[in-house]
MARDRENLO-627715 format. One record per residue: residue number from 1; residue in three letters; x, y, z of N, C-alpha, C, O in turn. Coordinates in steps of 0.02 Angstrom, whole numbers, padded with zeros to 5 digits. Atoms other than C-alpha are relative to their C-alpha. Layout:
   n res   n_c1   n_c2   n_c3  ca_c1  ca_c2  ca_c3   c_c1   c_c2   c_c3   o_c1   o_c2   o_c3
 NUM ala      X      Y      Z      X      Y      Z      X      Y      Z      X      Y      Z
...
This chain:
   n res   n_c1   n_c2   n_c3  ca_c1  ca_c2  ca_c3   c_c1   c_c2   c_c3   o_c1   o_c2   o_c3
   1 met  00022  00055 -00018  00981 -01696  02053  00083 -00035  00019  00133 -00023 -00014
   2 ser -00059  00030 -00014  01122 -01799  02137  00025 -00065 -00030  00084 -00077 -00046
   3 thr  00000  00051  00036  01096 -01955  02066 -00061 -00021 -00058 -00119 -00003 -00050
   4 arg  00070  00022  00062  00984 -02030  01900 -00054 -00029  00050 -00111 -00008  00045
   5 arg  00042  00032 -00035  00902 -02132  02027 -00051  00048  00040 -00111  00032  00042
   6 asp  00034 -00049 -00031  00843 -01973  02133 -00042  00048 -00072 -00100  00069 -00065
   7 phe  00039 -00026  00055  00788 -01892  01965 -00060 -00031 -00020 -00113  00000 -00028
   8 phe  00073  00042  00023  00664 -02037  01913 -00037  00003  00053 -00097 -00001  00037
   9 arg  00043 -00004 -00044  00594 -02025  02084 -00039  00057  00011 -00096  00056  00035
  10 leu  00034 -00063 -00001  00560 -01845  02076 -00046  00003 -00069 -00104  00024 -00067
  11 ala  00046  00003  00067  00497 -01865  01883 -00067 -00036  00021 -00120 -00011  00002
  12 ala  00055  00041 -00010  00376 -02004  01953 -00050  00040  00037 -00109  00048  00020
  13 gly  00040 -00045 -00040  00318 -01892  02088 -00039  00059 -00030 -00096  00074 -00013
  14 thr  00035 -00052  00025  00284 -01748  01985 -00053 -00013 -00045 -00106  00017 -00049
  15 ala  00059  00032  00038  00196 -01854  01861 -00058 -00020  00021 -00108 -00015 -00015
  16 ala  00057  00022 -00031  00080 -01926  01986 -00032  00068  00029 -00092  00067  00038
  17 val  00046 -00066 -00007  00036 -01738  02035 -00025  00035 -00049 -00068  00078 -00040
  18 ala  00040 -00020  00063 -00002 -01700  01863 -00051 -00036 -00025 -00091 -00013 -00065
  19 gly  00059  00035  00011 -00114 -01839  01853 -00052  00007  00045 -00111  00002  00030
  20 ala  00053 -00033 -00059 -00194 -01788  02015 -00040  00045 -00036 -00100  00035 -00045
  21 ser  00039 -00068  00011 -00238 -01616  01944 -00018 -00004 -00078 -00071  00019 -00098
  22 gly  00028  00019  00071 -00245 -01664  01760  00056  00034 -00042  00067  00094 -00035
  23 leu -00039 -00036  00040 -00115 -01634  01633 -00022  00072 -00036  00012  00123 -00043
  24 leu  00032 -00057  00044 -00228 -01517  01535 -00039  00052  00042 -00066  00101  00016
  25 gly  00039 -00034 -00042 -00306 -01443  01680  00043  00029  00066  00098  00057  00065
  26 gly -00036 -00013 -00076 -00263 -01416  01872 -00021  00074  00005 -00054  00108 -00034
  27 thr  00004 -00070 -00034 -00257 -01257  01974  00034  00052 -00037  00078  00025 -00071
  28 ala -00036 -00065  00028 -00189 -01096  01903  00049  00017  00031  00045  00015  00092
  29 leu -00052 -00041 -00058 -00028 -01015  01962 -00033  00060  00014 -00083  00082 -00013
  30 ala  00028 -00061 -00028 -00054 -00870  02052 -00009  00056 -00052 -00058  00093 -00058
  31 ser -00011 -00043  00060  00005 -00772  01903 -00055 -00013 -00061 -00066  00030 -00105
  32 gly  00039  00013  00052 -00116 -00853  01792  00015 -00045 -00028  00076 -00051 -00021
  33 pro -00034  00051  00039 -00096 -01005  01684  00029  00024 -00076 -00008  00057 -00112
  34 arg -00040 -00006  00062  00025 -00989  01529 -00017 -00071 -00051 -00031 -00129 -00036
  35 arg  00008  00048  00065  00006 -01079  01359  00044 -00005 -00039  00084  00042 -00039
  36 val -00041 -00013  00073  00105 -01126  01199 -00033  00048 -00038 -00095  00047 -00044
  37 pro  00023 -00033  00046  00086 -01002  01087 -00028 -00035 -00059  00015 -00065 -00091
  38 pro  00028  00028  00058 -00024 -01068  00949  00043  00006 -00063  00046 -00040 -00104
  39 gly -00038 -00020  00061  00087 -00989  00816  00066 -00035 -00005  00103 -00034 -00053
  40 his -00076  00026 -00008  00239 -01083  00882  00002 -00069  00012  00053 -00098  00030
  41 ile -00004  00084  00005  00163 -01277  00876  00018 -00023 -00064 -00007 -00001 -00116
  42 gly -00031  00026  00059  00255 -01371  00757  00002 -00075  00004 -00012 -00103  00057
  43 ile -00017  00063  00015  00289 -01541  00698  00061 -00025 -00029  00079  00013 -00074
  44 gln -00053  00015  00032  00445 -01632  00645 -00025 -00060 -00053 -00054 -00112 -00036
  45 leu  00027  00030  00069  00408 -01705  00468  00017 -00077  00000 -00016 -00119 -00032
  46 tyr -00025  00066 -00016  00503 -01862  00522 -00051 -00038  00028 -00056 -00098  00014
  47 thr  00057  00047 -00025  00351 -01916  00617 -00055 -00025 -00053 -00096 -00070 -00043
  48 val  00054  00015  00054  00247 -01922  00462  00036 -00028 -00073  00010 -00029 -00129
  49 arg -00040  00012  00056  00389 -01984  00352 -00032 -00061 -00051 -00022 -00058 -00112
  50 thr  00026  00035  00049  00296 -02127  00279 -00048  00019 -00037 -00057 -00010 -00090
  51 leu  00054 -00039  00041  00157 -02021  00219  00036  00047 -00048  00015  00060 -00104
  52 met -00022 -00060  00047  00272 -01891  00151  00017 -00037 -00066 -00004 -00018 -00120
  53 ala -00028  00033  00042  00354 -02012  00050 -00036 -00025 -00074 -00012 -00032 -00130
  54 asp  00053  00008  00049  00194 -02057 -00044 -00036  00054 -00014 -00054  00062 -00072
  55 asp  00047 -00060  00025  00094 -01903 -00038  00024  00064  00031 -00016  00086  00072
  56 pro -00020 -00051 -00059  00195 -01751  00041 -00060  00058 -00005 -00083  00077  00049
  57 gln  00051 -00055  00008  00063 -01616 -00017 -00053 -00010  00031 -00080  00039  00055
  58 gly  00053  00025 -00021 -00073 -01715  00045  00010 -00002  00068 -00035  00020  00104
  59 thr -00014  00009 -00064  00014 -01754  00210  00011  00067  00022 -00021  00075  00074
  60 leu -00013 -00074 -00018  00071 -01560  00232 -00075  00028  00003 -00090  00057  00055
  61 asp  00082 -00028 -00003 -00128 -01508  00195 -00028 -00028  00063 -00061  00008  00101
  62 ala  00036  00035 -00060 -00180 -01638  00329  00040  00036  00080  00002  00053  00125
  63 leu -00034 -00035 -00049 -00053 -01562  00465 -00033  00066  00012 -00048  00084  00069
  64 gly  00026 -00069 -00009 -00125 -01383  00423 -00071 -00015  00017 -00092  00019  00064
  65 arg  00070  00009 -00029 -00303 -01443  00446 -00003 -00005  00081 -00037  00029  00119
  66 ile  00007  00006 -00075 -00259 -01514  00621  00013  00054  00054  00000  00052  00114
  67 gly -00021 -00059 -00033 -00188 -01340  00662  00059  00020  00012  00069  00074  00040
  68 tyr -00063 -00012 -00002 -00014 -01354  00653  00025  00068 -00037  00003  00077 -00094
  69 ser -00026 -00065  00031  00080 -01176  00610  00058 -00024 -00022  00069  00002 -00076
  70 thr -00066 -00011  00008  00253 -01231  00597  00016 -00092 -00025 -00025 -00137 -00015
  71 val -00016  00060  00008  00352 -01392  00533  00078 -00001  00021  00102  00055  00030
  72 gly -00061  00004  00008  00529 -01446  00553  00010 -00041 -00050 -00023 -00093 -00054
  73 val -00002  00044  00079  00590 -01515  00375  00051 -00052  00027  00092 -00043  00072
  74 ser -00046  00062 -00007  00674 -01685  00375  00006 -00034 -00074 -00019 -00087 -00093
  75 gly -00005  00027  00069  00725 -01701  00197 -00062  00027 -00051 -00117  00043 -00029
  76 leu  00051 -00035  00059  00629 -01638  00028 -00023 -00044 -00034 -00053 -00022 -00084
  77 tyr  00029  00053  00031  00578 -01805 -00031  00001  00011 -00081 -00051  00008 -00114
  78 gly -00018 -00003  00067  00655 -01779 -00205 -00029  00067 -00026 -00042  00066 -00087
  79 his  00033 -00060  00017  00583 -01604 -00220  00063  00056  00004  00112  00046  00040
  80 thr -00048 -00054 -00015  00688 -01444 -00233 -00014  00053  00052 -00072  00062  00069
  81 pro  00020 -00055 -00063  00698 -01305 -00094 -00072  00046 -00028 -00122  00053  00006
  82 gln  00054 -00032  00032  00580 -01207 -00209 -00065 -00040  00007 -00113 -00027  00043
  83 gln  00062  00037 -00005  00461 -01336 -00236 -00029 -00022  00072 -00090 -00023  00083
  84 phe  00027  00025 -00070  00449 -01397 -00053 -00027  00062  00031 -00080  00060  00062
  85 arg  00036 -00058 -00024  00428 -01212 -00005 -00072  00012 -00021 -00114  00029  00021
  86 ala  00067 -00005  00029  00274 -01205 -00123 -00057 -00029  00039 -00109 -00002  00056
  87 met  00048  00057 -00022  00196 -01365 -00048 -00010  00032  00073 -00068  00032  00093
  88 leu  00014 -00016 -00067  00222 -01288  00135 -00054  00073  00004 -00097  00087  00046
  89 asp  00045 -00067 -00012  00147 -01108  00085 -00084 -00041 -00019 -00128 -00038  00024
  90 arg  00066  00029  00025 -00011 -01204 -00006 -00033 -00029  00068 -00093 -00019  00081
  91 ala  00041  00024 -00056 -00040 -01295  00162 -00008  00043  00063 -00034  00025  00115
  92 gly  00002 -00047 -00050 -00022 -01139  00259  00043 -00024  00065  00022 -00021  00123
  93 leu -00045  00016 -00057  00129 -01202  00360  00072  00029 -00008  00091  00038 -00066
  94 arg -00062 -00045 -00005  00304 -01114  00404  00054 -00045  00019  00055 -00067  00076
  95 ala -00061  00041 -00022  00466 -01217  00403  00043  00051  00051  00070  00103  00032
  96 val -00045 -00027 -00045  00554 -01165  00570  00071 -00010 -00003  00116  00030  00009
  97 leu -00062  00028  00005  00693 -01275  00539  00015 -00045 -00036 -00032 -00081 -00053
  98 thr -00011  00052  00049  00781 -01387  00432  00056 -00045  00030  00100 -00015  00061
  99 his -00039  00041 -00025  00882 -01547  00482  00054 -00010 -00057  00033 -00029 -00112
 100 leu -00051  00025  00031  01054 -01572  00401  00051 -00027  00025  00073 -00009  00080
 101 ser -00042  00043 -00037  01179 -01702  00420  00064  00039  00009  00070  00096 -00014
 102 leu -00058 -00032 -00018  01357 -01668  00486  00043  00007 -00053  00084  00053 -00052
 103 asp -00025 -00018  00061  01419 -01702  00302 -00023  00069 -00026  00016  00108 -00052
 104 ala  00007 -00077  00034  01331 -01545  00248  00039  00052  00020  00068  00087 -00022
 105 ile -00048 -00053 -00019  01422 -01428  00357  00069 -00002 -00028  00105  00046 -00041
 106 arg -00069  00004  00021  01573 -01498  00301  00012 -00007 -00087  00066 -00016 -00116
 107 gly  00002 -00007  00072  01523 -01489  00113 -00014  00083 -00024  00012  00133  00001
 108 asp  00019 -00077  00009  01441 -01331  00023 -00044  00030  00046 -00104  00038  00036
 109 trp  00052 -00021 -00057  01378 -01263  00180 -00038  00062 -00028 -00099  00065 -00018
 110 gln  00025 -00061  00033  01346 -01090  00085 -00071 -00024 -00036 -00126  00002 -00029
 111 gln  00065  00017  00051  01223 -01175 -00032 -00051 -00031  00049 -00112 -00031  00040
 112 glu  00064  00025 -00047  01142 -01257  00120 -00035  00051  00035 -00093  00044  00055
 113 leu  00030 -00060 -00036  01114 -01093  00200 -00049  00020 -00049 -00107  00035 -00035
 114 ala  00050 -00047  00056  01039 -01025  00043 -00060 -00046 -00006 -00115 -00021 -00020
 115 asn  00066  00042  00016  00920 -01174  00029 -00049  00000  00065 -00110 -00004  00058
 116 ala  00031 -00021 -00068  00867 -01148  00215 -00047  00058 -00011 -00105  00058  00008
 117 his  00020 -00073  00003  00831 -00966  00168 -00055 -00001 -00048 -00101  00040 -00043
 118 val  00053  00026  00044  00725 -01039  00028 -00071 -00022  00019 -00127 -00002  00002
 119 leu  00060  00040 -00047  00619 -01158  00146 -00027  00056  00047 -00082  00042  00069
 120 gly  00017 -00057 -00048  00594 -01000  00257  00023 -00031  00065 -00014 -00016  00111
 121 ala -00033  00010 -00063  00695 -01076  00400  00029  00048  00044  00053  00100  00021
 122 lys -00031 -00049 -00035  00756 -00993  00548  00066 -00036  00033  00120 -00008  00043
 123 trp -00069  00045 -00014  00878 -01130  00607  00009 -00046 -00054 -00033 -00067 -00093
 124 val -00027  00074  00032  00986 -01263  00524  00029 -00028  00068  00062  00000  00112
 125 val -00008  00049 -00057  01000 -01403  00641  00042 -00076 -00033  00025 -00110 -00082
 126 val -00016  00062  00010  01119 -01550  00645 -00026 -00057  00041 -00014 -00055  00102
 127 pro  00036  00040 -00046  01020 -01702  00705  00030 -00058  00035 -00004 -00089  00076
 128 ser -00045  00054 -00030  01149 -01829  00757  00076 -00001 -00027  00095  00026 -00078
 129 leu -00077  00008  00008  01337 -01872  00764  00004 -00079 -00014 -00034 -00116  00018
 130 pro -00030  00062  00007  01411 -02035  00701  00032 -00032  00066  00060  00000  00110
 131 ser -00020  00037 -00059  01454 -02170  00827  00090 -00011  00001  00125 -00039  00043
 132 ser -00080  00004 -00014  01642 -02149  00777  00019  00070  00027  00078  00085  00026
 133 leu -00012 -00069 -00041  01634 -01969  00865 -00012 -00003  00064  00002  00046  00098
 134 trp  00037  00000 -00062  01555 -02031  01021  00057 -00008  00055  00057 -00057  00093
 135 thr -00066  00001 -00054  01728 -01990  01132  00014  00073  00006  00005  00112 -00041
 136 pro -00013 -00062 -00004  01780 -01834  01208  00038  00044 -00044  00024  00103 -00051
 137 glu -00043 -00032  00057  01913 -01789  01075 -00050  00008 -00057 -00045  00061 -00087
 138 gly  00057 -00014  00056  01756 -01814  00940 -00037  00053  00012 -00044  00097 -00030
 139 tyr  00043 -00065 -00012  01648 -01693  01025  00036  00056  00002  00012  00108 -00021
 140 arg -00042 -00083  00007  01788 -01556  01048  00015  00006 -00068  00022  00064 -00087
 141 gln -00014 -00023  00069  01824 -01579  00862 -00071  00017 -00041 -00075  00051 -00092
 142 val  00069 -00010  00020  01638 -01578  00831 -00011  00076  00025 -00023  00118 -00018
 143 ala  00009 -00054 -00026  01622 -01427  00953  00033  00056 -00049  00000  00107 -00060
 144 ala -00033 -00059  00031  01752 -01320  00845 -00034 -00001 -00069 -00038  00054 -00095
 145 glu  00044 -00001  00061  01652 -01365  00685 -00050  00023  00000 -00070  00050 -00052
 146 phe  00078 -00029 -00013  01487 -01315  00754  00009  00083  00003 -00027  00124 -00027
 147 thr -00013 -00077 -00002  01562 -01141  00800  00004  00031 -00056 -00030  00081 -00067
 148 glu -00011 -00029  00054  01624 -01108  00640 -00059 -00013 -00047 -00069  00035 -00084
 149 ala  00056 -00001  00029  01466 -01171  00553 -00040  00047  00022 -00067  00087 -00017
 150 gly  00053 -00048 -00039  01365 -01075  00675  00004  00072 -00010 -00045  00110 -00011
 151 arg -00030 -00075  00010  01474 -00908  00645 -00027  00001 -00087 -00043  00059 -00101
 152 ala  00019 -00002  00068  01422 -00938  00447 -00075  00003 -00006 -00102  00034 -00051
 153 ala  00080  00008 -00003  01239 -00970  00483 -00020  00080  00027 -00061  00116  00000
 154 his  00006 -00068 -00029  01246 -00807  00588  00008  00054 -00049 -00031  00101 -00058
 155 glu -00017 -00050  00054  01323 -00715  00454 -00055  00003 -00059 -00063  00054 -00091
 156 ala  00046  00011  00050  01189 -00774  00336 -00070  00018  00028 -00117  00022 -00012
 157 gly  00071 -00011 -00034  01038 -00735  00457 -00029 -00061  00025 -00090 -00063  00029
 158 leu  00030  00052 -00022  01012 -00899  00523  00029 -00029  00064  00090 -00031  00073
 159 gly -00044  00045 -00055  01043 -00995  00684  00004 -00068 -00005 -00037 -00102 -00037
 160 phe -00021  00064  00012  01131 -01154  00706 -00010 -00035  00058  00010 -00006  00109
 161 leu  00011  00045 -00053  01078 -01305  00827  00021 -00064 -00013  00034 -00089 -00068
 162 tyr -00013  00069 -00004  01117 -01467  00882 -00060 -00039  00026 -00087 -00018  00078
 163 his  00044  00043 -00037  00990 -01599  00920  00017 -00057  00023  00044 -00096 -00016
 164 asn -00032  00049 -00032  01026 -01724  01046 -00052 -00071 -00013 -00109 -00075 -00035
 165 his  00027  00073 -00022  00990 -01916  01075  00025 -00019  00071  00060  00015  00108
 166 asp -00029  00028 -00068  01019 -02023  01224  00083 -00003  00004  00117  00011  00053
 167 phe -00074  00005 -00004  01201 -02055  01162  00033  00070  00022  00088  00068  00050
 168 asp -00030 -00062 -00016  01243 -01882  01192  00009  00018  00060  00042  00069  00071
 169 phe -00011 -00008 -00059  01234 -01898  01371  00040 -00053  00039  00045 -00056  00101
 170 arg -00041  00055 -00028  01343 -02047  01391  00065  00043  00033  00088  00098  00015
 171 thr -00061 -00022 -00041  01488 -02021  01514  00067 -00050 -00025  00070 -00110 -00011
 172 val -00050  00036  00033  01653 -02072  01420  00074  00044  00037  00087  00104  00041
 173 asp -00064 -00032 -00030  01820 -02046  01504 -00016  00051  00057  00023  00097  00067
 174 gly  00020 -00044 -00047  01731 -01958  01646 -00029  00070 -00027 -00020  00123  00003
 175 glu  00022 -00066  00032  01650 -01826  01539 -00060 -00016 -00031 -00059 -00062 -00072
 176 val  00054  00013  00035  01471 -01818  01488  00015  00039 -00075  00039  00095 -00077
 177 leu -00014 -00031  00063  01484 -01781  01301 -00040  00050 -00022 -00013  00095 -00054
 178 phe  00031 -00060  00014  01338 -01670  01281  00025  00064  00032  00018  00119  00005
 179 asp -00017 -00063 -00021  01414 -01556  01402  00059  00035 -00032  00064  00096 -00036
 180 ile -00052 -00028  00049  01569 -01538  01299 -00026  00039 -00053  00004  00092 -00061
 181 leu  00034 -00042  00052  01455 -01471  01152 -00023  00068  00032 -00017  00124  00006
 182 ala  00034 -00066 -00032  01372 -01352  01278  00049  00052  00021  00040  00112  00012
 183 ser -00043 -00045 -00030  01517 -01284  01358  00064  00024 -00052  00099  00073 -00041
 184 glu -00062 -00019  00039  01649 -01280  01219 -00022  00028 -00083  00015  00044 -00130
 185 thr  00023 -00043  00063  01540 -01211  01078 -00011  00067  00016 -00023  00083  00074
 186 asp  00002 -00086 -00016  01530 -01009  01056 -00086  00003  00009 -00123 -00011 -00039
 187 pro  00075 -00014 -00003  01344 -00973  01128 -00016  00064 -00047 -00072  00090 -00043
 188 arg  00032 -00060  00049  01329 -00832  01002 -00006 -00023 -00065 -00026  00012 -00111
 189 tyr  00011  00026  00068  01330 -00949  00863 -00023 -00073  00002 -00034 -00103 -00051
 190 val  00022  00065  00000  01277 -01119  00929 -00049 -00009  00060 -00031  00004  00117
 191 asp  00041  00014 -00059  01118 -01168  01031 -00033 -00081 -00016 -00010 -00118 -00059
 192 phe  00034  00067 -00001  01009 -01327  01046 -00064 -00004 -00009 -00107  00037  00009
 193 glu  00081  00032  00006  00856 -01426  00996 -00012 -00046  00040 -00003 -00104  00020
 194 leu -00001  00046 -00035  00822 -01504  01136 -00060 -00060  00002 -00119 -00047  00013
 195 asp  00042  00057 -00006  00742 -01676  01133 -00022 -00025  00063  00012 -00068  00092
 196 leu  00021  00009 -00080  00658 -01694  01296 -00004 -00075  00011  00025 -00097  00061
 197 tyr -00002  00068 -00009  00629 -01874  01280  00064 -00036 -00002  00072 -00087  00032
 198 trp -00067  00034 -00003  00809 -01919  01241  00038  00019  00051  00082 -00019  00072
 199 ala -00030 -00025 -00063  00866 -01811  01385 -00012 -00036  00055  00033 -00057  00090
 200 ile  00022  00036 -00049  00753 -01896  01502  00016 -00058  00007  00022 -00080  00064
 201 lys -00017  00075  00010  00798 -02078  01435  00063 -00004  00027  00080 -00050  00064
 202 ala -00067  00002 -00028  00965 -02037  01473  00007  00003  00058  00065 -00004  00079
 203 gly -00019 -00033 -00070  00932 -01987  01652  00014  00060  00017  00027  00068  00077
 204 tyr -00001 -00053 -00015  00948 -01823  01644 -00062  00056 -00008 -00105  00056 -00051
 205 asp  00052 -00056  00003  00844 -01662  01691  00004  00053 -00042  00055  00087 -00041
 206 pro -00007 -00046  00048  00812 -01551  01566  00000  00085  00026  00024  00135  00000
 207 val -00003 -00075 -00035  00778 -01403  01688  00064  00016  00030  00081  00074  00037
 208 glu -00062 -00007 -00030  00942 -01436  01766  00053  00038 -00064  00091  00084 -00052
 209 tyr -00027 -00031  00045  01014 -01396  01594 -00020  00072 -00021  00026  00106 -00044
 210 phe  00016 -00066 -00004  00920 -01231  01582  00025  00044  00040  00029  00104  00024
 211 glu -00036 -00033 -00053  01000 -01176  01730  00071 -00001 -00013  00104  00049  00002
 212 arg -00067 -00017  00009  01167 -01216  01681  00024  00029 -00073  00082  00046 -00087
 213 tyr -00027 -00024  00067  01169 -01161  01505 -00068  00045 -00026 -00099  00026 -00076
 214 pro  00069 -00033  00001  01012 -01023  01514 -00002  00032 -00070  00047  00062 -00093
 215 arg  00022 -00029  00060  00929 -00970  01353  00038 -00040 -00056  00046 -00010 -00109
 216 arg -00029  00030  00058  01015 -01093  01243 -00037 -00059 -00033 -00009 -00102 -00067
 217 phe  00053  00050  00026  00862 -01198  01196 -00047  00015 -00034 -00100 -00009 -00017
 218 pro  00058 -00037  00027  00756 -01102  01076 -00061 -00051 -00029 -00118 -00032 -00040
 219 val  00051  00053  00024  00666 -01266  01013  00017 -00057  00043  00073 -00079  00057
 220 phe  00006  00063 -00035  00611 -01411  01113 -00029 -00050 -00064 -00065 -00027 -00108
 221 his  00025  00061  00028  00575 -01582  01025 -00049 -00023  00051 -00028 -00049  00102
 222 val  00045  00027 -00063  00419 -01623  01128 -00032 -00068 -00025 -00078 -00076 -00064
 223 lys  00015  00075 -00003  00407 -01807  01138 -00011 -00024  00056  00020 -00008  00107
 224 asp  00020  00030 -00076  00322 -01909  01269  00036 -00078  00006  00065 -00107 -00039
 225 met -00039  00054 -00011  00386 -02064  01351 -00069 -00055  00037 -00108 -00038  00081
 226 ala  00057  00040 -00034  00262 -02225  01388  00038 -00033  00060  00099 -00031  00065
 227 glu -00017  00037 -00047  00276 -02325  01542  00060 -00050 -00001  00096 -00065  00046
 228 asp -00051  00057  00020  00390 -02451  01467  00058  00035 -00043  00098  00001 -00076
 229 gly -00047 -00034  00020  00499 -02313  01407  00009  00003 -00076  00061  00017 -00106
 230 ser  00000  00002  00085  00445 -02328  01215 -00021  00077 -00013 -00013  00119  00032
 231 phe  00021 -00051  00006  00377 -02185  01136 -00080  00019 -00004 -00116 -00022 -00032
 232 glu  00069 -00006 -00009  00199 -02102  01165 -00017  00062 -00032  00028  00103 -00043
 233 asp  00038 -00065  00016  00086 -01963  01100  00026  00046  00058  00035  00027  00116
 234 val  00007 -00057 -00056  00115 -01796  01189 -00054  00006  00032 -00107  00019  00004
 235 gly  00048 -00007 -00046  00021 -01793  01343 -00035 -00056  00021 -00086 -00057  00057
 236 his  00028  00084 -00016 -00012 -01980  01356  00049 -00046  00038  00039 -00105  00051
 237 gly -00057  00041 -00027  00146 -02035  01436  00017  00027  00064 -00029  00054  00096
 238 thr -00009 -00017 -00052  00246 -01993  01583  00039  00073  00006  00035  00102  00060
 239 ile -00033 -00056 -00007  00346 -01840  01555 -00043  00067  00018 -00090  00087 -00017
 240 asp  00026 -00054 -00031  00297 -01688  01661  00019  00063 -00039  00069  00096 -00025
 241 phe -00024 -00045  00040  00287 -01561  01522 -00012  00073  00036  00018  00124  00021
 242 arg  00019 -00064 -00026  00209 -01428  01632  00067  00024  00044  00092  00080  00036
 243 arg -00063 -00010 -00042  00357 -01425  01749  00055  00036 -00054  00080  00089 -00039
 244 ile -00042 -00009  00045  00470 -01412  01589 -00021  00059 -00023  00016  00105 -00006
 245 phe  00015 -00059  00012  00382 -01276  01516 -00007  00063  00030  00000  00116 -00001
 246 arg  00002 -00056 -00040  00355 -01163  01662  00070  00038  00007  00074  00094  00034
 247 arg -00064 -00017 -00002  00543 -01142  01646  00019  00049 -00059  00073  00078 -00060
 248 arg -00016 -00026  00061  00528 -01060  01472  00043  00068 -00008  00072  00083 -00060
 249 asp -00031 -00059 -00011  00603 -00895  01531  00080 -00011  00006  00122  00027 -00017
 250 val -00076  00021  00008  00770 -00987  01564  00017 -00040 -00056  00066 -00027 -00090
 251 ser -00015  00045  00061  00771 -01109  01437  00004  00041 -00074  00044  00031 -00120
 252 gly -00002 -00046  00070  00737 -00986  01297 -00041 -00024 -00053 -00040  00001 -00109
 253 val  00029  00034  00049  00625 -01099  01213 -00057  00056 -00048 -00097  00093 -00020
 254 arg  00044 -00032  00044  00531 -01016  01056 -00055 -00031 -00036 -00110 -00006 -00046
 255 glu  00042  00043  00041  00459 -01162  00957  00004 -00070  00038  00051 -00099  00066
 256 tyr  00018  00068 -00026  00376 -01319  01011 -00024 -00062 -00041 -00082 -00076 -00057
 257 val  00012  00042  00062  00398 -01457  00894 -00008 -00069  00021  00040 -00095  00051
 258 val  00028  00067 -00009  00308 -01629  00912  00036 -00045 -00042  00042 -00037 -00103
 259 glu -00023  00059  00026  00392 -01785  00879 -00011 -00072  00020 -00006 -00090  00079
 260 his  00009  00077 -00013  00359 -01971  00870  00033 -00039 -00040  00022 -00035 -00100
 261 asp -00043  00039  00038  00477 -02090  00811 -00018 -00066 -00037  00013 -00092 -00084
 262 gln  00040  00052  00021  00363 -02231  00784 -00064 -00004  00009 -00088 -00047  00045
 263 pro  00078  00006  00000  00185 -02197  00762 -00038 -00042 -00039 -00035 -00046 -00100
 264 ala  00033  00037  00053  00065 -02321  00721 -00052  00026 -00058 -00069  00000 -00112
 265 asp  00039 -00023  00058 -00044 -02211  00635  00013  00079  00003 -00019  00118  00039
 266 pro -00022 -00062 -00022  00050 -02048  00609 -00049  00067  00009 -00038  00109  00053
 267 leu  00042 -00047 -00003 -00084 -01930  00583 -00049  00015  00051 -00071  00071  00066
 268 ala  00044 -00002 -00063 -00194 -01976  00725  00049  00020  00065  00032  00061  00107
 269 ser -00070 -00015 -00048 -00024 -01970  00839 -00001  00086 -00008 -00016  00120  00041
 270 ala -00009 -00068  00010 -00003 -01790  00770 -00047  00039  00029 -00035  00087  00065
 271 ala  00072 -00036 -00021 -00186 -01739  00804  00003  00000  00083 -00004  00051  00116
 272 arg -00002  00012 -00071 -00170 -01811  00985  00046  00057  00031  00024  00100  00069
 273 ser -00056 -00035 -00027 -00003 -01723  01022 -00026  00075 -00008 -00019  00112  00041
 274 tyr  00009 -00063  00004 -00067 -01560  00954 -00058  00046  00038 -00059  00105  00054
 275 lys  00038 -00023 -00059 -00221 -01554  01061  00020  00016  00069 -00002  00060  00106
 276 thr -00042 -00018 -00075 -00101 -01576  01216  00021  00067 -00006 -00002  00108  00034
 277 leu -00043 -00068 -00003  00007 -01421  01165 -00050  00043 -00017 -00035  00102 -00012
 278 arg  00048 -00070  00021 -00146 -01320  01107 -00041  00000  00075 -00060  00056  00094
 279 thr  00043 -00024 -00061 -00244 -01346  01282  00051 -00013  00057  00025  00010  00108
 280 ile -00049 -00008 -00066 -00095 -01373  01417 -00004  00065  00031 -00014  00113 -00007
 281 arg -00012 -00071 -00032 -00081 -01228  01541  00042 -00025  00057  00037 -00075  00092
 282 phe -00058  00005 -00056  00062 -01205  01653  00011  00064  00029  00054  00070  00073
């Protein structure tokens, strides 16, 4: 896209086409429609954080009954990794990733990696960066730290990801901050959990990033956007997920992790979003 305005014009057009044909139906591609593999539909537990704080086992059990196969861990709610893993096992859920702070990679990183193994995670993820680092110099510093942390994770049999927000796409001194991470981290050791909502909110096209950095996005945060720009349940907003999912061979996506930052009813939201991912064809 030459400009952000061009991108939003195209996004509106594709959304209209999706609406006309039906997000969950429409005409199949010539090679036949594809779907999200059911065993790779997950939810970030941040979505249900208020419920997890009061009843973690009951909440995990409810997510399993909805149909989710996996979760992204967002804290252990006072439990040990072993205790939390036992709750996941009881609910029939697998942890595919765990979110850890930037401070975690600067502390006892080997212990954090060991904890991730106990949880059964495939990836360790830094979910955000502090505002003090939102400069090209800060992102270059972090890129070097990520490569070293990612190397250690790789040696421990884990992958290392960074999760974006909209601020990661700020242009500072003529440079897009996210581009510094993407271009200056070692792709052997660092990939990305692409939050589709935040990338689009910032005015950028996820598909363009797939083409620029192929197969570096093994996990999507699947989050929808309402007409007013706020959060929405997946499949009930404006984002054209079919267009994005069709490029899975270029993106390298393996896990589709639902997230809603401010759900009025967390489990109802989780159920609606799950239904979309279970039935969408592309």
